[in-house]
C-alpha positions, 0 to 999 in steps of 0.5 A, spaced: 799 635 419 792 634 422 789 640 425 787 640 432 780 641 431 781 634 427 785 631 433 780 633 438 775 629 434 779 623 434 780 623 441 772 623 442 771 617 436 776 613 441 772 613 447 768 607 448 761 608 447 761 613 443 758 613 436 758 618 431 751 620 432 752 621 439 759 625 438 755 630 434 749 632 438 755 633 444 759 638 438 753 641 437 751 643 445 758 644 447 760 647 440 767 644 439 769 637 440 775 640 445 770 643 450 766 636 450 773 633 451 774 638 458 767 639 460 766 637 467 762 632 471 757 637 472 755 639 465 755 631 462 750 629 468 745 635 465 746 631 457 740 626 457 742 624 451 748 621 454 747 613 457 750 613 464 756 608 460 758 613 455 758 618 460 763 614 465 767 613 458 767 620 457 769 623 464 774 617 465 777 618 457 776 610 457 779 609 450 778 603 445 786 605 443 791 610 445 791 617 442 798 617 441 799 610 438 793 612 432 796 618 431 803 614 429 799 609 425 796 614 421 803 618 419 806 611 419 800 610 413 800 616 410 792 617 412 789 623 411 782 624 416 776 628 413 771 629 418 764 631 418 765 638 419 770 639 413 769 642 406 772 636 403 767 630 406 763 628 401 756 630 400 751 624 399 754 621 405 752 627 409 745 625 407 745 619 410 742 617 416 748 617 422 754 619 417 760 616 420 764 623 424 771 621 421 773 617 414 780 614 414 783 615 406 789 612 404 789 615 397 784 622 395 778 623 394 775 627 389 770 632 388 768 627 381 767 621 386 760 624 387 758 621 381 759 613 383 756 607 382 757 601 388 758 594 385 756 589 390 756 581 391 757 575 394 764 573 395 764 566 393 762 569 386 761 564 380 766 565 374 759 570 370 758 574 376 766 576 377 766 577 369 760 581 370 762 585 376 769 586 371 766 589 366 761 594 369 766 597 372 770 598 367 764 601 362 762 605 368 769 608 369 769 609 361 763 613 362 766 618 367 763 615 374 767 612 379 766 605 382 765 604 389 765 597 393 767 593 398 774 590 397 772 584 399 774 577 395 769 575 388 765 581 386 768 587 390 774 585 388 773 585 380 769 591 380 776 594 383 780 590 378 775 593 372 775 600 374 783 600 375 784 596 369 781 602 364 784 607 368 778 610 372 777 611 379 775 606 385 773 607 392 775 601 397 770 602 403 773 597 408 770 594 414 777 594 418 783 599 420 786 601 414 793 599 418 790 592 416 789 588 409 783 583 409 782 579 406 790 578 405 788 574 398 787 582 396 793 585 398 796 587 391 790 591 389 792 595 395 797 600 392 793 601 385 786 603 389 790 608 392 793 611 387 786 610 382 782 612 388 782 611 395 782 606 401 777 608 406 775 607 413 771 610 419 774 605 423 781 606 428 787 604 425 788 598 428 781 595 428 781 588 425 775 586 421 770 584 426 762 581 424 759 587 426 763 591 422 761 590 416 754 593 415 757 599 418 761 599 412 756 598 408 752 604 410 758 607 407 758 604 400 751 605 399 751 613 401 757 614 398 754 613 391 747 614 387 746 607 386 748 600 388 748 594 383 748 587 386 751 582 382 750 575 385 747 574 392 744 568 395 738 570 399 743 570 406 748 575 402 751 581 406 750 585 399 743 584 400 743 589 406 747 594 402 742 594 397 736 595 403 740 601 406 741 604 398 733 604 398 733 607 406 738 612 404 733 614 397 738 611 392 737 607 387 738 599 387 740 595 380 740 587 379 743 584 374 740 577 372 743 571 374 743 564 372 737 560 374 741 554 377 745 558 381 743 559 388 747 566 388 742 568 384 736 567 388 737 574 392 739 578 386 732 575 383 729 577 390 731 584 389 728 584 382 722 582 385 721 586 390 722 592 385 730 593 384 731 595 377 734 589 373 739 591 368 742 588 362 747 593 359 751 599 363 746 604 359 740 600 363 743 603 369 744 610 367 738 612 364 734 609 370 738 615 374 735 622 375 736 626 369 739 632 372 745 626 374 745 625 368 746 631 365 752 631 370 755 625 368 754 628 360 757 634 363 763 631 366 765 627 360 765 632 354 766 629 347 766 622 350 763 618 345 757 614 346 759 607 347 756 601 344 750 598 349 754 592 352 749 585 354 753 582 360 748 577 360 751 573 354 757 569 354 764 571 354 770 570 349 775 571 353 778 567 360 784 572 362 781 577 367 788 579 368 791 581 362 788 587 360 793 593 361 791 599 365 788 604 361 786 600 355 779 600 353 775 594 351 773 594 344 769 587 344 763 586 348 767 580 350 770 581 358 777 578 360 775 573 367 779 570 372 780 562 370 777 557 375 781 554 379 779 546 380 778 545 388 784 543 392 782 535 393 780 533 387 784 527 383 788 527 377 782 524 373 777 529 377 782 535 375 783 533 368 774 532 366 774 539 371 779 543 367 775 540 360 769 543 362 768 549 358 765 557 361 759 557 361 757 549 360 759 543 356 756 537 353 759 530 356 761 529 348 765 535 348 768 533 355 769 526 352 773 529 346 777 534 350 780 528 355 780 523 351 777 518 357 772 512 356 765 515 356 764 510 362 769 514 365 767 521 364 761 519 367 763 516 373 768 522 374 762 527 373 758 523 378 764 524 383 765 531 381 758 533 382 757 530 389 764 534 391 759 540 388 765 543 384 760 542 378 752 541 377 749 537 371 744 541 367 739 538 362 741 534 356 748 531 359 751 538 359 755 541 366 757 547 369 762 549 374 759 552 380 766 554 383 
């Protein structure tokens, strides 16, 4: 059941043209959200911080969606609403510039989530990046940290899965309202994230995933956490926005070194050039955190054995990311990863050759041996796959999948 104060803040947040900072200013001036809602035209005209359009919207109560419908959706999806003024509001998030006025929550935020790390990266992640994000998340929650990400395809989804399947906590920050699932390909993750942590958003329940929402979402991802790890990102990746915001918020920024032939390494390598901490093990990340934070992590995990350092730059042994049961500890330094699915527009021969290329690479002789096709046929098919952008040829007649 929402308190009247929360309903009043919700009402204000739905008025067109009123951002979180403006609402906070108004509440400070008038003393409560209720008094802001009931303010007269004459009172509002004295507030110089209001633009003319925002003042008009407030006077006329121009809502982006009906308050009654919003309350119905909140109840239907069993959401909590945490306001900036509540004790449960995340402490780290309150420290950023323009923190959200409201957080819609499906699941539960816990005090221990203050010890959290964000993992972000490309939606079009390669097999390497997906495995790295999964394993990093798995090992971080084993150290007692919560993993935060943005619920997108690729790196984000693998980070959430890694945390869940290690039996840890994860928080997914959405760029849309919580009555919608975006992307639809992550629908199977929804209940698991809610059980293992929370789906959260600052947007009204029915808000669609608009492009302008995601930079706003990114400031929450970085703002909730002690630091942000970028795994695979091109120079145009939204993950770089999250990294920049983390820097502006005074948080740590980490980058995983990528494969030198991949476009998705350009952004992460640029971050490293610009001062981001290069990490190749979980210990690299933890050792870069402030000493008082490390003490809190150790205190929250009494008796936790120091885990073997994990070299995430090495090839992995298994290719089935989904088969690790929730709560099972990974004993090896290998990781289970999602198989690479062939593109839909390949011929039968192209599919056969594509599937014969191992992760991370295969020499042409191995491909011929696996497919039992003549080397001339394999060579011509490899050329077509390269032209279609499905593979890349490396020096020495070595081939790697690019999707």
